N, C-alpha and C positions, 0 to 999 in steps of 0.2 A: 420489337420489330427487327426482322432479319436483315443483315447487310447483303446487298446485291453484289455479286462478283463482277466488277467492272474492269479489273485489271486483265490484260491478255493472259489467257490460259489455254493449254492444249494438252492432248494425250500423246505420248510417245512410248517407245518400247521400254524405256527405263522408268516410266511413271507419268504422273500428271504434273505438268510444269505450270508455274505462275510467275509472271514478270512484274515485279512491283517497283522496278527502278524508276526514279523520278517522281514518285508519288509523295505528297507531303505527309508528315506524321499527323495522326496515327494511322493513316490509310493502309500502309503496307501490312501492319499487324492485323488490322481488321479484315483486309482482303484475304490474307493467309488463313486466318481462323475461320472465315466464312467458307473457304474452299475445304478446309478440313472437316467441317460439319457435313459436307456432301459425300465424304468417303465412308464406305461401309466398314464398320469396326471389324477387325480381324480378317479383312480381305487380303492382307499382305501387300497392299498398295503402297507405293512410295510417292512422295510429293517432292518435286525439285523446285526450289525457290531461287529466282534470279533477283538479287537485291544489290543496292549500291553501297551498303554499309552493313556491318555485322549487327543483327537485330537482338541486342542483349536483353531487351525487355520482353521479347517474344519467348525466350527460353523457359521462364517460370510458367508461362501460360501453356506451353507445349507439355511440360512435365505434369501439370495439373490435369491435362486431358489424356495422359498416357502416351504421348508421342515422344520419340527420340529424335536427335538431330546430329548431323555431322557436316563439317565444311568440306566441300569438294573443290577441286581445281576449276577455276572459271576464267572468263575473259579478263583482260586488263581492266581494272576499275570495278570489277564485279565480285560480289560475295555470293557464292552458289552453295546452297544447303540442300541436303537430302533429309527428308523427314519420313519417319516410319513408325508404326505402332509395335 
């Protein structure tokens, strides 16, 4: 059964954003992975994640799916990531 993307998400010039701040575990990871499944492989799209902590358990899942990550400057109390293939 596919996970429905219920976290706020939107398209901007720098990519598709998803805000998983405040969601209980494991929802942030499930929401991010569900969004990644909607991205066309090789399209060069970036995903910007707005999180309230560094998602260390997400990183192996990203690598397994061929996604890279980097931490970007964010607001106070926010961990912002850029994901790309």
